[in-house]
C-alpha positions in Angstrom: 155.7 98.4 5.1 158.6 95.9 3.8 157.6 94.1 0.6 156.5 90.3 1.3 159.5 87.8 1.3 160.4 84.5 1.8 162.0 84.9 5.4 158.7 86.3 6.6 157.7 84.1 9.2 154.5 82.1 9.2 151.4 83.4 11.3 149.0 81.3 12.7 146.1 80.6 10.5 142.7 82.0 11.3 140.7 78.9 12.2 137.3 78.6 10.2 134.4 78.9 12.3 132.2 76.9 9.4 133.3 73.2 9.3 130.9 72.5 6.5 131.2 74.3 3.3 127.7 74.7 1.5 128.4 75.0 -2.2 125.7 77.8 -3.6 125.1 78.5 -7.0 125.1 82.2 -6.4 128.6 81.8 -5.4 129.9 80.7 -8.8 132.2 82.4 -10.6 130.1 83.6 -13.1 130.1 87.5 -12.7 128.6 90.2 -14.8 128.2 89.5 -18.3 130.7 91.1 -20.4 133.5 91.0 -17.6 136.8 89.1 -18.8 138.1 86.0 -16.8 140.8 88.0 -15.2 138.4 90.6 -14.0 135.9 88.0 -12.8 138.9 86.1 -10.9 139.9 89.8 -9.3 136.4 90.3 -8.3 136.3 86.8 -6.8 139.9 87.1 -4.9 138.4 90.4 -3.4 135.3 88.6 -2.2 137.1 85.8 -0.8 140.1 87.4 0.7 138.4 90.3 2.0 135.0 88.9 3.3 134.4 85.7 3.1 137.6 83.8 3.8 136.0 82.3 7.2 132.7 81.6 5.9 134.1 79.3 3.4 135.8 77.3 5.6 139.5 78.6 4.2 142.1 79.2 6.7 143.0 82.9 6.6 146.2 84.2 8.7 145.9 87.1 10.9 147.9 89.1 8.4 145.1 88.6 5.5 147.5 85.6 3.7 145.6 82.5 2.2 146.8 79.3 0.9 147.1 79.9 -2.9 146.3 76.0 -3.2 143.1 76.4 -1.1 142.1 79.3 -3.2 142.1 77.4 -6.2 140.5 74.5 -4.8 137.2 76.4 -3.7 134.3 75.9 -6.4 134.1 79.7 -7.2 138.1 79.1 -8.8 137.0 76.0 -10.7 139.2 76.7 -14.1 141.4 79.2 -12.7 145.2 78.3 -12.3 148.2 79.6 -10.7 149.2 81.5 -13.5 146.0 83.3 -13.9 146.2 84.3 -10.2 149.7 85.5 -10.7 148.2 87.5 -13.8 145.7 89.3 -11.6 148.2 90.3 -9.1 150.7 92.0 -11.2 148.4 93.6 -13.6 145.8 94.9 -11.3 145.5 98.7 -11.6 144.7 99.0 -7.9 147.6 96.7 -6.8 145.1 95.3 -4.5 146.7 92.0 -4.1 150.4 90.7 -2.7 151.7 87.3 -3.3 153.7 85.7 -0.6 156.3 83.1 -1.4 158.3 80.5 0.4 161.9 79.7 1.4 161.9 77.6 -1.9 161.0 80.8 -4.1 157.2 79.3 -4.6 154.4 81.1 -4.6 152.7 79.7 -1.6 150.2 82.6 -0.4 148.0 85.7 -1.3 146.1 88.3 0.5 144.3 91.3 -0.3 146.3 94.5 0.5 143.5 96.0 2.2 139.4 96.2 2.2 138.7 93.4 5.1 135.8 92.7 6.9 137.1 89.9 8.8 137.7 91.1 12.2 140.8 88.7 13.0 142.7 89.8 9.8 144.2 92.7 12.1 148.3 92.3 11.3 148.2 93.9 7.8 151.4 96.0 8.4 150.3 99.0 7.9 152.0 102.1 8.3 150.7 104.6 10.7 150.9 108.3 9.7 151.8 110.4 12.6 152.9 113.7 10.6 150.0 115.9 8.7 153.0 116.2 6.0 152.5 112.6 5.2 148.8 113.2 4.5 148.0 117.2 3.5 145.1 115.5 2.0 142.7 112.5 2.6 139.4 112.4 0.5 136.5 109.7 1.0 134.6 109.1 -2.4 130.6 108.2 -2.2 127.4 108.7 -3.4 125.5 111.8 -2.8 122.3 109.6 -1.9 124.2 109.1 1.3 125.1 112.5 2.4 122.1 113.1 4.8 123.2 110.5 6.9 126.9 110.8 6.8 126.5 114.7 7.3 124.6 114.0 10.8 126.5 110.9 11.7 129.9 111.2 10.0 131.8 108.6 8.0 131.5 105.0 8.9 133.8 102.2 8.2 130.1 100.2 7.8 130.8 96.3 7.6 134.9 96.8 7.1 137.6 97.1 9.3 138.7 100.7 8.3 137.1 103.9 6.6 138.8 104.3 3.2 140.2 107.4 1.8 142.2 108.3 -1.0 145.2 111.3 -1.3 143.3 112.9 -4.0 140.8 112.6 -6.6 140.4 110.1 -9.0 142.8 110.7 -11.9 145.1 112.6 -9.9 149.0 111.7 -9.8 149.8 108.6 -8.0 145.8 108.1 -6.7 145.6 104.4 -8.1 142.9 103.5 -5.3 140.8 104.4 -2.1 137.6 105.1 -3.5 135.3 104.0 -6.8 135.3 105.5 -9.9 131.6 106.0 -10.0 131.7 108.4 -6.9 129.9 111.3 -7.0 130.3 112.9 -3.8 133.9 114.2 -2.1 134.5 114.4 1.6 137.7 116.1 2.1 139.1 115.4 5.9 140.6 118.1 8.1 143.9 115.8 8.5 145.4 118.3 11.1 142.2 118.6 13.1 141.9 114.8 13.3 145.5 114.0 13.7 145.2 116.5 16.8 142.4 115.1 18.1 143.8 111.3 18.1 142.5 110.1 15.0 144.7 107.5 13.8 145.2 107.2 10.4 147.1 104.4 8.3 148.5 104.2 4.5 148.3 100.8 3.1 150.8 99.3 0.5 148.7 100.7 -2.3 148.9 104.1 -1.2 145.0 103.9 0.6 144.2 106.0 3.5 142.7 104.0 6.2 141.5 105.3 9.8 139.5 103.0 12.3 137.7 106.4 13.6 137.7 108.6 16.8 138.9 106.4 19.5 138.6 103.6 17.3 134.7 103.2 17.1 134.6 103.2 13.6 133.2 106.7 12.8 135.0 110.1 11.7 132.5 112.8 13.0 131.6 115.6 10.7 133.2 118.0 12.8 136.5 116.7 10.7 135.0 117.7 7.3 137.3 120.3 5.8 134.8 120.6 2.3 132.3 118.5 0.8 132.0 118.8 -2.8 129.8 117.1 -5.3 131.5 115.7 -8.7 130.1 118.4 -10.5 131.9 121.2 -8.6 129.1 122.0 -6.2 130.4 122.9 -2.6 127.9 121.4 -0.5 130.0 122.1 2.9 130.8 124.4 4.1 127.2 126.3 3.0 128.7 128.7 0.7 127.7 132.5 1.7 125.4 134.4 0.0 
């Protein structure tokens, strides 16, 4: 995928479905106590760009870009500036956001790189993975409390557009995103088998591995799990032989 540039043609925005924006105190940019302003802004951007632009009456393009002026005009971003947004984009360790400049070099649009639940955001330009050599490892991080459901039904994209995976475990070389640090269960995917059976995988610009499931149904069945390991090192699938 090419780096966003001023030559990128404008995409038609997705029209908001809610004409009247309701101000809700719960949506104010307060965040958990102790969060720095930069962290609060990053969380607010994820909230808006990944999940809530349309419901908040803000136009979002099919490639996920939203006008920065529209972001800063939302009550949740009161007190923040363009410089604050640029700082978040430049310093975010997981590289969650990208800024698009216009022909004059002005920073005009911002988007989340991945993680969307807005169905109409479907032109993010992910690189499709077509060879096992491109993803010898794909790991989905979750919580052990979810294993009973996952072990029976498979991995689900839940409310997002894709199932998210990392190309390794947290802390390994080059793994900056793809799972939360608090995950205590790691589900390794048999990528060779999955690719062979037609399951599609993609890579985002921040190196997250994504899939819309088998036949695009949003699920990767348990038959494609190669190994499931707890953060303690205990292997729970396949069951160790006595």
